[in-house]
N, C-alpha and C positions, 0 to 999 in steps of 0.2 A: 872669173870669180864664181864660185858655186853659190847657188841660192842660199845655202845654209849660213854663209858668212856675210850676207847683207844685213847690216844693222838696221832693223825696222824701228822707226821712232814710235813712241808710245801713243801719239795722237792718230796713228793709223789703227782703225778698229780691227779686231781679230778676223772678221769676215773679209777684209780688204787687204790683208797682209800678203797673200799670195800675189794679188794684182800689183801691189807695190814692188815686191821683189822682181816680178817680171818686168815692170816698167823701168826699175832701176838698172837691172841687168841689160835691158835693151838699150837704154840711153848711154850706158857705159861700155857696151859690148862685153859685159862680164868682167871688166878690168878694174872697176872702181874709179876710172878716169873718164873725163867728159870732153868730147870734141863737139862743141856746140857751134853750129853755123848760124851766125846772127844776121837776121834780115829785117830788123826793125827800123833801119835808118831812114826809110822813105818818109817817116814822120819826124824822127829825131833830127835829121840833117837836111830834110827836104830833098831837092833834086841835085844838090851840090855833090853828093856822093855817087850820082848815077849818070851824069851827063857833063862832059867837058873834054878838053884836049888830051888829058892824060888817062882818060877812062875809055875802056873798050866800048864800041858802039852797041854791043850786045846788052850792056847794062842799062840802057835807056828803057828797055821793056821789062816790066815787073816779072814776066815769066822766066826771065834769065835766072832769077833766084831759084825757082822751082826746078828748072832744068838741071842746075848744078846739084841741088839737093837730091834729085831723083837718080843722078848718075854717080855721085861720089860716095865715099864711105864716111859717114858722119854719125854722130850720136843722135842728134835731133836738129831740126830746122826751126829756129825761133822767129816768129813774125806775128803780125796782128791777125785776129780772127777773120776780119774782112777779106784779106788777101787769101787766106786759106779757103774761105767759102767760095771765092771766085776761081781759084785754080786747083784746089785740092782734088776735084773729081778726075783730073787728068794725071794726078800724081798720088794715087791711093797707097802706094807702098812706102812713102816717106813717113818717118816718125816726126811728129810735130810737137813743138812747145809753144803754147799760145801766150803771147806777150799781152798782159792785161792792162797795162797803162803805157802811155806815150805822150810826149809833148813836142812841139816844134822848138827850133832854136831862134825864133824871131824876136822873142822878148829876152834880152840879155840880163845877166846877173846884176849889172850895174843899174838896171831899171827896176827889177823886182826879183826877189829870191825865187828859186825854182819850185814849182808845184806840179806834180804829175798825178792825176787821179785815175782810178780804174775806169775802163771803157765797158767792160762786161763783168757781170757777177759770175761766181762759180756755178750758180744754178743755170745760167744761160750757157756756159761752157759745157756743162753736163748734158743739157738738152741738145746742143749742137753736135756733141760727140756721138750721142746715141742716134740722132737722125742722119748724120753724114756717114757713119761707119768708118770714119778716118781713124788713123792710129795716133790719137792725141795722148801723149804719155806724160805731159807735164805742163806747168804754167810758169810764167815769169813776171816779175814786177820790179820797177826801179824805185829806189829811195834816194833822197838827197839829204843825208845828215848834215846839219849846219844851216839848213834853210830855216827861215822863221816858220815855214809850213811843215816842218818835219813831223810833227805830231799826227797830222792828218794822214800822211803817207805811211808812217809806222803802224798806225791803227789799221789801215786797210791791208797792209802787207801781212800783219799778224793774223788777221781774219782769213785772208785768202790762203795763206799757208795751211792753217788749220783745216779749212774746208777742202783744200786740194788733197791733203793727207787722208781726210775722211773718205775720199774717192779713190785712194790708192795711187794718186798721181805724184810725180816728182816735182820739186820746186827749185827755181833758181831766182835769186835776188841780185839785181844790178845795184851796187852800192857805191855811190859817188859823193864824197863830201863836197858840197857846193853851196855858195851863198856869200853874202857880204861879210859874214862872220868867219869865213874860211880864208886864211891867208895863203896857204899853199896846199893845193888839192892833192899833190903827189908826195907829201911828207910821209915817210915810212911809218912813223908813230901814229899818224892820223889814219892812214890806210889800215893799220892793224886795228885801230879803234872801230872803224866801220865794219871790218871783218867780224869783230866780236859782236857788233849789233846784229849782223846776219845770223850768228850762232844763237843769240838770244831770241830772235824771231822764230828759230827752229827750222830754217830752210835747209835743204839738202846740199845746195851749192850756193856760194856767194861769189859774184863776179866783181872784181875790183880793177882799177887802173894800176898798171905796173908802177911801183914807187920809184922815186929818184933815190940814188944812193946817199947814204949818210956822210956827214963830215966832208962834203965837197968832193968825194971820190967820183970818178967819171967812168971807170971801167964797167963793162957789162957784168962781170962777175960780182962787182960791188953791189949793183942793183939787185942781183939774184940773192946775195947775202941779206940785203935789206928786206927782202920779201919774207924771210923766215919768221920775223916777228908777227906778221899778219897770219901766216899759216898756223902758228901756235895759238894766236888769239881766236881763230876760227874753230879750233878744237875738232869736234866730230862733223862739223860742216865743211865740206870740201871747198877749197879756195881755188878759183880759176881766174886767169888774167884776161883782160880785154886785149884784142889784137891791135887796136890803134889804127893810125893812118897807114895807107898803102906804102910798102917799103920793099927794098930788095929781098928777093925770096930767100937767099942763103942767110942774110942777116936775120930775117924773121925766124927762120928755122933754128938758127943758133941760139937766138934769144929764148925761144920756146924751150929748147933742150935745157938751157940753164935754169929757166923758171921751174921746171919739173925736177931736175936732178941736183940742183944746188938749192934753190929756194923752197922746194917741197910742194909746189902747186900740184893739183890733180887734174890739170887740163887747161883748156882755153875756150874763149868765145870769140870767134873771128868772123868779121863781116867784110869790110872794105878790102882787106888784103886778098880776099877770095873773089868777091863778085865784080870787082873793077877790072878783072882780067877776062879775056875771051873765053868762051865756054870750055873748050878742050883744055886750055891752060888752067882755068879755074878748077876743073875736076882733078887734074894732076896735082895741083897745089893742095887741094883738100886732102887728097890721099897721102901726100907727103906729111902734112900736119898730123893726120891720123896715125901714120906710121910711128912718129915720135911719141905721140900721146898714148896710143893704145898698145904698140908693139915694142916700145923701148928701142926703136931704131936710133942710130946715131945720125948726125947731120949729113954725112956723106951718103949714107943709105937713103935718107929722105930726099936728098938732091937727085939721086939716081931715079927715084920715082917721079920727081917733078920734071 
């Protein structure tokens, strides 16, 4: 994508529009599509995603995430600022997206509706970015529409998106309908609704869970068709899908291809399916995902890379 075709939102001031274009092109490799390597699960899922019989021993060490991000072809690596501060000096060429809020999974929805508040302000991120010299090109934030606490998260998200755009940064909103008022988190109509919330917040990308197919259909193609409603609801906000739990590589790549070429998604945010593998395999898998996302590779071409 040429800089001239990046649609700069109007909350980016004129003096920062060139920076925004540069950051947008960097995070999408000039394609308009996003391959986001998600590494925020050390808080979200504690050590359950990083240590166990089906998980590569490499993953027990937080640096495994940075090793992958430093070697693979990704748009950006999303994780908490604290980890970036501890490891970023050894991985200065990685493009980072700072995850500004996180919560653990210890308190279940049956106990209390989810609430995830910001850890850092944009002013702190700006200071860290200047002092560290790292390539911080965006910020991310999770909202839980349907929670009784949604108003607090929506207010923070709106402010953070505005402030990030004022700095020329790209924004990604994780949008998961969740709470005791939510009967089915993966209902296609509900997923489309929260994608529309992302659009109203003004984010550049909204990350959603892949919806379940409508009317009891079970085929992968039916789920991809169901995604179309959310893509339309997101409008000029690019919709990307969460990678979900670790699964067979070929099945994952086939699903991703359908999400993009049937459903209309503009990329993915993948964590466990990448980092739970040994380093060399994780890098190859990252590159296979990027081939589909950024290069329009088909599944067989991506599997050759993997």
